[in-house]
Each structure stands twice: as structure tokens, then as C-alpha cells.
KOLVEXLO-209403 format. One record per residue (C-alpha): residue number from 1; residue in one letter; x, y, z. Coordinates in Angstrom, 3 decimals. Example, Ala and Ser with C-alpha at 12.3 -4.5 7.8 and 13.67 -1.06 7.14 Angstrom:
<sites>
[1,A,[12.300,-4.500,7.800]]
[2,S,[13.670,-1.060,7.140]]
</sites>
This chain:
<sites>
[1,M,[-124.428,18.097,-77.653]]
[2,D,[-121.605,20.403,-78.969]]
[3,K,[-117.816,20.266,-77.743]]
[4,S,[-118.640,23.499,-75.704]]
[5,E,[-121.894,22.001,-74.010]]
[6,Q,[-119.798,19.112,-72.941]]
[7,I,[-117.551,21.317,-71.289]]
[8,I,[-120.198,23.355,-69.470]]
[9,D,[-121.969,20.035,-68.529]]
[10,S,[-118.396,18.873,-67.116]]
[11,H,[-117.778,22.304,-65.280]]
[12,V,[-120.735,21.992,-63.632]]
[13,I,[-120.317,18.377,-62.475]]
[14,L,[-117.017,18.979,-60.997]]
[15,R,[-118.200,22.375,-59.357]]
[16,A,[-121.133,20.002,-58.017]]
[17,L,[-118.272,17.278,-56.615]]
[18,L,[-116.018,19.756,-55.342]]
[19,E,[-118.864,21.617,-53.241]]
[20,S,[-119.689,18.025,-51.718]]
[21,S,[-116.182,17.151,-50.761]]
[22,T,[-114.843,17.284,-47.581]]
[23,E,[-111.325,18.179,-48.706]]
[24,N,[-109.525,20.859,-49.144]]
[25,M,[-109.339,21.080,-52.887]]
[26,V,[-109.067,23.605,-55.412]]
[27,I,[-108.729,23.544,-59.304]]
[28,L,[-105.803,25.606,-60.852]]
[29,S,[-105.191,26.716,-64.424]]
[30,P,[-101.621,26.424,-65.453]]
[31,K,[-101.484,30.298,-64.663]]
[32,H,[-102.227,29.909,-61.181]]
[33,E,[-105.609,31.043,-61.101]]
[34,V,[-108.426,29.409,-59.171]]
[35,L,[-111.440,27.593,-61.359]]
[36,V,[-113.157,25.986,-58.928]]
[37,L,[-112.777,25.409,-55.458]]
[38,S,[-114.346,23.061,-52.555]]
[39,K,[-116.630,24.850,-49.411]]
[40,T,[-113.840,23.148,-47.397]]
[41,M,[-111.078,25.147,-49.048]]
[42,Y,[-113.049,28.266,-48.899]]
[43,G,[-113.497,27.446,-44.940]]
[44,F,[-109.988,26.513,-44.367]]
[45,V,[-108.407,29.503,-45.929]]
[46,K,[-111.218,32.032,-44.208]]
[47,T,[-110.522,30.334,-40.561]]
[48,N,[-106.653,29.809,-40.627]]
[49,F,[-105.730,33.037,-43.060]]
[50,G,[-108.910,35.701,-42.655]]
[51,V,[-109.200,36.269,-46.370]]
[52,D,[-111.752,34.838,-48.791]]
[53,I,[-110.341,32.997,-52.035]]
[54,I,[-112.956,32.771,-55.056]]
[55,E,[-112.960,31.756,-58.613]]
[56,G,[-110.514,34.109,-60.490]]
[57,D,[-108.100,34.555,-57.653]]
[58,N,[-104.384,33.938,-58.289]]
[59,I,[-103.196,31.052,-55.729]]
[60,L,[-99.937,33.256,-55.232]]
[61,D,[-101.743,35.747,-53.457]]
[62,F,[-102.369,33.365,-50.816]]
[63,L,[-99.003,31.980,-49.978]]
[64,P,[-96.492,33.222,-47.860]]
[65,S,[-93.692,34.697,-50.177]]
[66,S,[-91.314,32.207,-48.602]]
[67,N,[-93.066,29.234,-50.141]]
[68,C,[-93.820,30.581,-53.159]]
[69,D,[-90.598,29.607,-54.810]]
[70,I,[-90.965,25.718,-53.811]]
[71,F,[-94.373,25.728,-54.494]]
[72,L,[-93.909,27.268,-58.335]]
[73,S,[-90.963,24.594,-58.625]]
[74,A,[-93.844,21.565,-57.572]]
[75,F,[-96.692,23.342,-59.667]]
[76,Q,[-94.103,23.306,-62.972]]
[77,R,[-93.338,19.646,-62.308]]
[78,T,[-96.963,18.484,-61.901]]
[79,L,[-97.992,20.688,-65.337]]
[80,E,[-95.016,18.489,-66.284]]
[81,G,[-97.029,15.153,-65.813]]
[82,E,[-95.797,14.428,-61.885]]
[83,T,[-97.838,14.034,-59.418]]
[84,T,[-95.922,16.438,-56.363]]
[85,S,[-95.954,16.766,-52.734]]
[86,V,[-94.340,19.739,-50.404]]
[87,E,[-94.905,19.889,-46.928]]
[88,R,[-94.336,23.489,-45.397]]
[89,N,[-94.751,25.390,-41.774]]
[90,V,[-96.900,28.774,-42.485]]
[91,K,[-97.797,31.363,-40.221]]
[92,G,[-101.718,31.626,-40.081]]
[93,L,[-104.156,34.066,-38.142]]
[94,K,[-102.413,35.274,-34.345]]
[95,N,[-99.209,34.278,-35.575]]
[96,T,[-100.757,30.330,-35.019]]
[97,S,[-98.007,27.845,-36.614]]
[98,L,[-99.431,25.402,-39.435]]
[99,Q,[-97.837,22.395,-40.729]]
[100,L,[-99.440,22.377,-44.312]]
[101,E,[-99.093,20.034,-47.064]]
[102,Y,[-99.654,20.677,-50.660]]
[103,R,[-100.307,17.865,-52.819]]
[104,M,[-100.764,18.357,-56.672]]
[105,S,[-102.172,16.243,-59.592]]
[106,P,[-101.952,17.144,-63.453]]
[107,V,[-106.281,17.154,-64.548]]
[108,Y,[-106.243,15.934,-68.371]]
[109,G,[-108.927,16.764,-70.536]]
[110,F,[-109.783,15.881,-74.097]]
[111,N,[-107.169,14.069,-76.028]]
[112,N,[-105.268,13.611,-73.159]]
[113,V,[-104.058,16.945,-73.048]]
[114,L,[-103.263,18.406,-69.223]]
[115,Q,[-105.781,21.178,-68.521]]
[116,A,[-105.221,22.367,-64.735]]
[117,V,[-104.052,21.504,-61.462]]
[118,L,[-105.819,19.381,-58.570]]
[119,L,[-104.395,21.152,-55.407]]
[120,K,[-105.326,19.470,-52.215]]
[121,I,[-104.004,21.050,-48.755]]
[122,N,[-103.757,19.174,-46.050]]
[123,H,[-103.330,20.242,-42.214]]
[124,T,[-100.602,17.815,-40.920]]
[125,E,[-99.802,19.671,-37.627]]
[126,S,[-101.221,16.984,-35.229]]
[127,E,[-99.687,13.897,-37.399]]
[128,P,[-96.240,15.107,-37.547]]
[129,S,[-96.660,15.956,-33.702]]
[130,T,[-97.857,12.597,-32.982]]
[131,L,[-95.296,10.759,-35.159]]
[132,L,[-92.382,12.817,-33.382]]
[133,S,[-93.460,12.344,-30.050]]
[134,E,[-94.048,8.610,-30.993]]
[135,L,[-90.251,8.421,-32.733]]
[136,Q,[-88.713,10.471,-30.036]]
[137,H,[-90.695,7.635,-27.212]]
[138,R,[-88.941,4.602,-29.162]]
[139,T,[-85.937,6.613,-29.356]]
[140,E,[-86.127,6.665,-25.708]]
[141,V,[-87.024,3.117,-24.987]]
[142,L,[-84.129,2.147,-27.517]]
[143,E,[-81.482,4.393,-25.843]]
[144,A,[-82.678,2.985,-22.111]]
[145,I,[-82.500,-0.570,-23.308]]
[146,F,[-78.970,0.310,-25.094]]
[147,D,[-77.497,1.808,-21.689]]
[148,N,[-79.208,-0.599,-19.158]]
[149,T,[-78.638,-3.993,-20.993]]
[150,G,[-75.697,-5.264,-18.710]]
[151,E,[-73.772,-5.339,-21.563]]
[152,A,[-71.083,-3.416,-23.318]]
[153,I,[-72.093,-2.780,-26.737]]
[154,V,[-69.981,-1.241,-29.825]]
[155,L,[-70.662,-0.907,-33.164]]
[156,V,[-68.051,-1.083,-35.201]]
[157,D,[-67.517,-0.707,-39.311]]
[158,K,[-65.538,-2.237,-41.809]]
[159,D,[-62.583,-0.334,-41.051]]
[160,Y,[-62.899,-0.426,-37.401]]
[161,K,[-64.086,2.895,-36.950]]
[162,V,[-66.615,3.260,-34.220]]
[163,L,[-70.115,4.049,-35.158]]
[164,E,[-71.549,4.107,-32.149]]
[165,F,[-71.418,2.778,-28.288]]
[166,N,[-73.031,2.610,-25.196]]
[167,S,[-72.349,3.829,-21.273]]
[168,I,[-71.355,0.559,-20.366]]
[169,A,[-68.844,0.403,-22.641]]
[170,K,[-67.370,3.863,-22.373]]
[171,N,[-67.227,3.276,-18.445]]
[172,R,[-65.806,-0.457,-18.455]]
[173,L,[-63.118,1.087,-20.970]]
[174,L,[-62.522,4.131,-19.081]]
[175,K,[-62.108,1.759,-15.967]]
[176,N,[-59.733,-0.494,-17.459]]
[177,I,[-57.782,0.881,-19.661]]
[178,Q,[-58.402,4.835,-18.933]]
[179,K,[-58.960,5.514,-22.799]]
[180,E,[-62.182,7.519,-23.511]]
[181,I,[-63.968,6.049,-26.711]]
[182,F,[-65.601,8.308,-28.972]]
[183,V,[-67.564,8.088,-32.231]]
[184,G,[-65.026,8.016,-35.014]]
[185,A,[-62.334,6.254,-33.003]]
[186,D,[-60.092,3.524,-34.100]]
[187,F,[-61.723,0.535,-32.173]]
[188,R,[-58.015,-1.093,-32.301]]
[189,D,[-56.791,1.679,-30.090]]
[190,F,[-58.885,0.349,-27.132]]
[191,L,[-58.282,-3.390,-27.613]]
[192,Y,[-56.732,-4.981,-24.389]]
[193,A,[-53.152,-6.717,-24.890]]
[194,K,[-54.042,-9.909,-24.203]]
[195,P,[-56.669,-11.388,-26.696]]
[196,K,[-55.976,-9.078,-30.053]]
[197,D,[-55.433,-11.672,-31.947]]
[198,L,[-58.429,-13.454,-31.071]]
[199,F,[-60.077,-10.122,-31.899]]
[200,Y,[-58.662,-9.657,-35.462]]
[201,K,[-60.088,-13.478,-35.971]]
[202,M,[-63.817,-13.266,-34.597]]
[203,F,[-63.591,-9.972,-36.312]]
[204,A,[-62.989,-11.353,-39.821]]
[205,D,[-65.526,-14.215,-39.221]]
[206,A,[-68.136,-11.528,-38.673]]
[207,L,[-67.238,-9.421,-41.316]]
[208,A,[-67.971,-12.515,-43.299]]
[209,G,[-71.192,-13.442,-41.794]]
[210,K,[-70.280,-15.611,-38.757]]
[211,S,[-71.197,-15.059,-35.183]]
[212,S,[-68.687,-16.080,-32.510]]
[213,E,[-68.486,-16.010,-28.677]]
[214,V,[-65.496,-16.553,-26.485]]
[215,E,[-64.584,-16.216,-22.629]]
[216,V,[-61.092,-14.568,-22.826]]
[217,P,[-59.233,-13.367,-19.586]]
[218,S,[-57.554,-9.900,-19.738]]
[219,K,[-55.577,-7.456,-17.704]]
[220,N,[-56.419,-3.971,-16.852]]
[221,I,[-54.100,-1.166,-15.976]]
[222,H,[-53.466,-2.068,-12.921]]
[223,D,[-52.045,-5.343,-14.029]]
[224,E,[-55.309,-7.367,-12.351]]
[225,E,[-56.767,-10.220,-14.253]]
[226,Y,[-60.269,-10.615,-15.054]]
[227,W,[-62.646,-12.483,-17.340]]
[228,F,[-65.122,-11.400,-19.622]]
[229,Q,[-67.245,-12.897,-22.469]]
[230,A,[-67.181,-11.404,-25.732]]
[231,N,[-69.819,-12.281,-28.550]]
[232,M,[-69.266,-10.429,-32.425]]
[233,F,[-72.051,-10.550,-34.521]]
[234,P,[-72.395,-9.109,-38.420]]
[235,S,[-74.571,-6.164,-38.431]]
[236,Y,[-76.706,-5.488,-41.537]]
[237,N,[-78.700,-2.343,-42.214]]
[238,R,[-82.658,-2.889,-43.515]]
[239,N,[-81.651,-3.302,-46.907]]
[240,G,[-79.363,-6.647,-45.818]]
[241,V,[-76.040,-4.574,-46.515]]
[242,L,[-73.315,-5.056,-44.033]]
[243,I,[-72.560,-2.098,-42.302]]
[244,G,[-70.150,-3.110,-39.905]]
[245,V,[-69.286,-5.579,-36.533]]
[246,A,[-71.580,-5.091,-33.336]]
[247,I,[-69.779,-6.248,-30.655]]
[248,Y,[-71.201,-7.296,-26.766]]
[249,T,[-68.928,-7.790,-23.993]]
[250,H,[-70.087,-8.466,-20.259]]
[251,S,[-67.885,-9.392,-17.155]]
[252,I,[-67.881,-13.124,-16.078]]
[253,D,[-64.920,-12.529,-13.745]]
[254,V,[-67.166,-13.226,-10.381]]
[255,R,[-68.164,-16.826,-12.377]]
[256,K,[-65.216,-17.669,-13.858]]
[257,K,[-62.850,-17.333,-10.592]]
[258,A,[-65.471,-19.436,-8.671]]
[259,E,[-65.298,-21.928,-11.594]]
[260,L,[-61.386,-21.887,-11.483]]
[261,A,[-61.203,-22.011,-7.515]]
[262,L,[-64.078,-24.922,-7.732]]
[263,Q,[-61.575,-26.890,-10.528]]
[264,E,[-58.565,-26.108,-8.301]]
[265,S,[-60.289,-27.625,-5.435]]
[266,E,[-61.400,-30.512,-7.304]]
[267,E,[-57.882,-31.123,-8.166]]
[268,K,[-56.388,-30.482,-4.724]]
[269,F,[-59.261,-33.085,-3.527]]
[270,R,[-58.656,-35.614,-6.618]]
[271,K,[-54.719,-35.644,-5.689]]
[272,I,[-55.725,-36.128,-1.531]]
[273,V,[-57.818,-39.071,-2.602]]
[274,D,[-55.450,-40.532,-5.216]]
[275,V,[-52.865,-40.896,-2.796]]
[276,A,[-54.704,-42.329,-0.001]]
[277,P,[-53.822,-45.975,0.745]]
[278,V,[-57.174,-47.440,0.677]]
[279,P,[-59.484,-47.572,-2.353]]
[280,I,[-61.915,-44.494,-2.637]]
[281,I,[-65.141,-44.387,-4.852]]
[282,I,[-67.478,-41.490,-5.193]]
[283,A,[-70.614,-42.295,-6.849]]
[284,N,[-73.552,-40.077,-7.584]]
[285,K,[-77.350,-40.587,-6.571]]
[286,D,[-77.719,-43.507,-9.301]]
[287,M,[-74.540,-45.380,-7.777]]
[288,Q,[-72.543,-44.345,-11.040]]
[289,I,[-69.030,-43.968,-10.219]]
[290,V,[-67.566,-40.245,-10.776]]
[291,L,[-64.363,-40.760,-9.174]]
[292,A,[-62.193,-43.972,-8.279]]
[293,N,[-58.363,-43.675,-6.582]]
[294,T,[-55.306,-45.685,-7.987]]
[295,E,[-55.911,-48.233,-4.714]]
[296,T,[-59.225,-48.742,-6.261]]
[297,E,[-57.729,-49.726,-9.806]]
[298,R,[-54.880,-52.062,-7.487]]
[299,V,[-57.713,-53.826,-5.610]]
[300,F,[-60.494,-54.324,-8.223]]
[301,G,[-58.270,-54.452,-11.325]]
[302,Y,[-60.092,-51.874,-13.303]]
[303,K,[-58.539,-49.119,-14.586]]
[304,S,[-59.773,-45.535,-13.484]]
[305,S,[-61.940,-44.908,-17.002]]
[306,E,[-63.234,-48.205,-16.673]]
[307,L,[-64.553,-47.612,-13.675]]
[308,T,[-66.026,-44.058,-14.189]]
[309,R,[-68.200,-46.316,-16.633]]
[310,K,[-69.649,-48.739,-13.970]]
[311,N,[-71.951,-48.473,-11.461]]
[312,I,[-71.171,-49.832,-7.932]]
[313,E,[-73.682,-52.539,-8.427]]
[314,D,[-71.075,-53.974,-11.251]]
[315,L,[-68.446,-54.746,-8.082]]
[316,I,[-70.979,-56.603,-5.902]]
[317,P,[-71.355,-60.458,-6.615]]
[318,E,[-75.370,-60.856,-8.236]]
[319,R,[-76.189,-62.919,-5.508]]
[320,F,[-76.178,-59.864,-2.868]]
[321,N,[-77.742,-57.132,-5.129]]
[322,S,[-81.366,-57.330,-3.654]]
[323,T,[-79.284,-56.647,-0.643]]
[324,H,[-77.211,-53.925,-1.299]]
[325,I,[-79.665,-51.801,-2.972]]
[326,E,[-81.886,-51.836,0.035]]
[327,H,[-78.689,-51.118,1.823]]
[328,Q,[-77.623,-48.419,-0.527]]
[329,N,[-81.434,-46.741,-0.151]]
[330,D,[-81.084,-46.630,3.463]]
[331,C,[-77.498,-44.905,3.336]]
[332,M,[-78.864,-42.090,0.666]]
[333,K,[-81.994,-41.504,2.523]]
[334,N,[-79.901,-41.464,6.150]]
[335,S,[-77.188,-38.833,5.858]]
[336,G,[-74.066,-39.527,7.775]]
[337,A,[-71.949,-42.714,8.054]]
[338,C,[-73.049,-46.223,7.719]]
[339,R,[-71.654,-49.840,6.764]]
[340,M,[-71.859,-51.870,3.689]]
[341,G,[-72.756,-55.767,4.613]]
[342,M,[-73.346,-57.694,7.109]]
[343,H,[-71.269,-57.394,10.298]]
[344,K,[-69.463,-54.881,8.559]]
[345,L,[-68.018,-57.214,5.861]]
[346,A,[-69.378,-57.606,2.480]]
[347,S,[-68.037,-59.497,-0.723]]
[348,A,[-67.120,-57.806,-3.845]]
[349,L,[-66.091,-58.770,-7.513]]
[350,K,[-63.215,-57.914,-9.254]]
[351,K,[-62.283,-57.363,-12.992]]
[352,D,[-61.627,-61.127,-13.284]]
[353,G,[-64.293,-62.610,-11.662]]
[354,K,[-62.982,-63.096,-8.499]]
[355,E,[-64.425,-62.411,-4.832]]
[356,I,[-62.917,-60.535,-2.382]]
[357,I,[-63.827,-59.767,1.130]]
[358,I,[-63.987,-56.055,1.800]]
[359,E,[-65.219,-53.852,5.049]]
[360,A,[-66.834,-50.492,2.993]]
[361,S,[-67.418,-47.306,5.207]]
[362,L,[-70.277,-45.081,3.270]]
[363,N,[-71.046,-41.786,3.818]]
[364,T,[-73.150,-39.131,1.904]]
[365,F,[-72.839,-35.388,0.852]]
[366,Q,[-74.202,-32.428,-1.275]]
[367,L,[-72.431,-30.728,-3.771]]
[368,N,[-74.241,-28.359,-6.026]]
[369,N,[-77.759,-29.496,-4.641]]
[370,E,[-76.534,-32.903,-6.090]]
[371,Q,[-76.144,-35.874,-3.608]]
[372,Y,[-73.238,-38.075,-3.385]]
[373,I,[-72.105,-41.369,-1.434]]
[374,L,[-68.400,-42.029,-0.897]]
[375,A,[-67.097,-45.528,-0.387]]
[376,I,[-64.126,-45.867,1.636]]
[377,I,[-63.179,-49.693,1.194]]
[378,Q,[-60.703,-51.830,2.751]]
[379,D,[-59.908,-55.578,1.085]]
[380,V,[-59.866,-57.675,4.178]]
[381,T,[-59.760,-61.025,2.519]]
[382,Q,[-55.976,-61.875,3.888]]
[383,R,[-57.341,-60.815,7.287]]
[384,V,[-60.683,-62.908,7.167]]
[385,K,[-58.631,-66.036,6.055]]
[386,S,[-55.956,-65.132,8.869]]
[387,E,[-59.144,-64.999,11.946]]
[388,K,[-60.079,-68.306,9.871]]
[389,Q,[-56.789,-69.779,10.355]]
[390,I,[-56.309,-68.672,14.371]]
[391,A,[-59.789,-70.262,14.811]]
[392,N,[-58.986,-73.529,13.187]]
[393,Q,[-55.798,-73.192,15.197]]
[394,L,[-57.812,-72.619,18.293]]
[395,E,[-60.171,-75.069,18.065]]
[396,R,[-56.805,-77.458,17.374]]
[397,L,[-55.878,-76.561,20.761]]
[398,K,[-58.401,-77.094,22.325]]
[399,A,[-58.287,-80.769,20.842]]
[400,I,[-55.212,-80.860,22.053]]
[401,S,[-56.199,-79.657,25.829]]
[402,W,[-59.035,-82.417,25.393]]
[403,Q,[-56.297,-84.997,24.313]]
[404,Q,[-54.038,-84.073,27.332]]
[405,S,[-56.997,-83.929,29.802]]
[406,H,[-57.816,-87.601,29.138]]
[407,E,[-55.795,-89.843,26.732]]
[408,V,[-52.463,-88.597,28.375]]
[409,R,[-52.976,-88.757,31.893]]
[410,K,[-54.434,-92.659,31.823]]
[411,P,[-50.535,-93.678,30.812]]
[412,V,[-49.179,-91.021,33.078]]
[413,A,[-51.046,-92.032,36.034]]
[414,N,[-49.853,-95.729,34.903]]
[415,I,[-46.254,-94.478,34.819]]
[416,M,[-46.652,-92.750,38.325]]
[417,C,[-48.288,-95.514,40.095]]
[418,V,[-45.949,-98.067,39.130]]
[419,N,[-42.816,-95.651,40.226]]
[420,N,[-44.516,-95.351,43.639]]
[421,I,[-44.452,-99.311,43.897]]
[422,L,[-41.164,-99.622,43.039]]
[423,K,[-40.161,-96.823,45.484]]
[424,V,[-42.010,-98.314,48.925]]
[425,N,[-42.033,-101.816,48.120]]
[426,D,[-38.240,-103.329,49.084]]
[427,D,[-39.799,-107.108,49.345]]
[428,I,[-40.761,-107.356,45.614]]
[429,T,[-39.894,-110.334,43.941]]
[430,F,[-38.018,-110.413,40.498]]
[431,E,[-41.111,-111.557,38.737]]
[432,E,[-43.239,-108.882,40.264]]
[433,R,[-40.478,-106.375,39.390]]
[434,E,[-40.326,-107.526,35.799]]
[435,N,[-44.079,-107.512,35.379]]
[436,L,[-44.185,-103.934,36.883]]
[437,L,[-40.983,-103.069,34.597]]
[438,K,[-43.154,-104.474,31.422]]
[439,L,[-46.205,-101.888,32.906]]
[440,L,[-43.916,-99.042,32.644]]
[441,Y,[-42.376,-99.720,29.446]]
[442,E,[-46.246,-100.307,27.922]]
[443,A,[-47.590,-97.075,29.417]]
[444,T,[-44.310,-94.909,28.157]]
[445,E,[-45.115,-96.457,24.701]]
[446,E,[-48.301,-95.056,24.903]]
[447,L,[-47.722,-91.930,25.977]]
[448,D,[-45.268,-91.314,23.169]]
[449,V,[-47.928,-92.470,20.650]]
[450,I,[-50.384,-89.779,22.300]]
[451,I,[-47.648,-87.570,22.050]]
[452,H,[-46.880,-88.326,18.064]]
[453,K,[-50.421,-88.070,17.623]]
[454,I,[-50.822,-84.272,19.358]]
[455,V,[-47.815,-83.173,17.414]]
[456,S,[-49.402,-84.630,14.411]]
[457,Y,[-52.797,-83.188,14.416]]
[458,A,[-51.019,-79.623,15.351]]
[459,N,[-49.148,-79.949,12.605]]
[460,S,[-52.256,-80.574,10.401]]
[461,S,[-53.449,-77.854,7.890]]
[462,E,[-57.185,-79.808,7.993]]
</sites>
């Protein structure tokens, strides 16, 4: 088979391939002439432009004049060995708009010599429309998120120029400093007075790739203080190149002022508790001490820092632990005041190991959904000691009373009896008088001994 026969065979094969293809394809000579085209291409041109295209026609005759220049440029690059693609909008029958893609590839013959150009025409009207719709939808979603996130967002480039911002940022700046932000503005013109130095530090950190977060107070144009939280992040493009700094801010004014008010209330409460003349301890539900005043330190010998690392059980002698746990559980279950210990008294343990007697009033309360117990304590060791001494004295007085009613009465009765005898009997003999005086003396001595005994017993510490 000679070369011409090979060419003819190749041409026949190529025609058969194109006729069976479902794509809009045509083989063009370097002079833009139609060498072979697919049935699909013929039908596409006939349907959309109302003309017949056959082999030997010049493809330029079927192109709108406005598309010829760009088509020829792409065709020339293809002749130079480059695969090209051009997308253009053209007018079809009844002035319909068609979005067409002209894709051209070089076709090589023997000895790798370029012989022709393969042109594929794709009708892309629906595809760009779908992509455009999807892109528009995504843009709207992003804008909705951007504007409704609840945070003020500003994107600033390395030179502080505003690249983008959301409506929250715009409205907040307008409200607080009465300045309207815009793309291209110098963001430094919108800084609040108080945290400027902090801004520059955070901005430098973000440019160095470090994110940061801070809560800061500021003042608006009306000199009203308010709090906001600022976050700064380095912002990169899809290639990892730093394009600027993303600044997120949101108001924490209500929360922060509530926290400060709570801290102020706690501080006032601590001061009130601290000046109380009796020991006061506050413990959580696990009986861990969270607050103890100065008087508690004085009574128990612990510093406040030591007490807040201890449990209330550490202040109770070990032998009473089980009773104490049972009692504290009852107090935690039943809200309101309660007493600790039998008969309102209990034993407590000081830091030096000495035991004291205390009277403790307990009360439970809730704070931030946490249950606490407040204990007001009185050291009654001395009072109990004094009460015992009084009780002992009463016992002694009872003993003295018994002695008075029994032992003292005897010598007193004897004295009174002798005295009566001497008064009513004038005829008593000398010897009888002497005996009576002796009895009187003995009764007096006995009385004296008893009195000394009573005095000694009364003064005795035992």
C-alpha cells in the first residue's frame, strides 16, 4: 500500500469516527477549510444558525464578525502546537443567546507534521448559568453569615487599610465614635482612645502569625464606659500568603459589668465578714473551706491561706468525725438554720492540737446553683469552764448548807441550853456552874472548829 492509499484509508476511518461521534467536532485545514465534520456538528449548526455546513466550506463564514478576531488568534496558536479554548456569547436563530466554547487542538500527520486543527464546539449556556447561580447563592450565604454573626468583623491589610467589613462593625463604629468606615480607609482612624497601644501589639503579633484575644474597657463618644472582647487572627489567601489581619470584636458589656458588680458585692461581703467579732467560715457542699475571716484565724491559730486548703472535718476531733458528717448531711438536706453538736456545743481542734469547746450556728445558701454552708462559731471554752466553776460552787454551798443544818446546829443547841439553865436557875451550886461553863466552852470550841472547816471547804479549789 503506497502513501496516498494510507492517507485515503485514514481519511475514511476519520470520517467514520466523526460521523459516529456525539460531539460537535470538525477537522479544519490550516486555511480554515472544513475537511471532515461530525453529523452532530452539522445538526448543531443547522438547528441554531439555520445554515448548512459541508466539507470545503470556510469556517469563518459561519462565525459572527465580532468573534472572528479572537477565533483567528486562538487558531493561530493551535497551528503553533498549542491547545486553545475560547468561550464567547453569540446570537443564534430568533436572536437567541448562545454561550459557546471553541476548543482547538493540533492534528499531526506523518513525521509529526501539523496537518489540521480539530475544533470542538460546546454549548455551555446552561453550565455557566448553573455555576453563576451556585456562586451567587454561596456569596449570599457568606454575606448573610458575615453580617449576622453577632460580631463586628473587619479585614485590614498590612498597612492598616480596610479591605472588608460587615454591617455590625459599621453600625457599632458609627454608634460609638460617630465615624463611618469604608473600604480603603485607614483603620487607625477608627481606634478607640484607651486600648490603642494594645491594638498595635496585637496587630504586630497577628502579622507575625500569632492569634490573640483580650477583654478591654473603652469609652464611647459620650464618655460612657463599655467592655468588648477583641480577637485578631492572621488572614491568608489560598496560597498561604498573608494578606492582612482579621479583627473580630463583640460586646461583653452586660456580662463584664455583671461580673464586676458581683466582684464588688463579694468584696463588700468579705469585708463585712472579716470585721465580724466572731469566727465565720463558709464551705462548699464538700465541706471544703472557701472563706474564713480574721477572727477564725485568731481562734483556731491558722492563717486564712491555710484554712482555705482545709476541710471543716480538719477542725473536728477525729472521734467526732462520724457524728459530724451525719449532722452536716442533715444540714445540707434541710435548708435553713441548724446547730452543730449535742446541746448546741461541740468540740473543735486548734492548729496546735488543743481542743476547744464551740457553739456553731449553721445555715445553707445557694450561689450560682452551688450550695454552700455558713458557720458562725463562738469559742465558749471559757464560758463552759466558768459554768463548771459556778456549778462546783453551788455544790459546795449545798454541802455548807448541810453542815449548817446538821453539824452547826448541835453545838449551837448546847450553847443555848447552857445559857438558859444559867439564866433561870439562881440556886445553882458553884460546882454545877463550873460544869455548865465547861460545857459552854466545849460547845463553843466545837462550833469554832466547824466554822473553820466550812471556811476551809468554801475556799478550797477542789
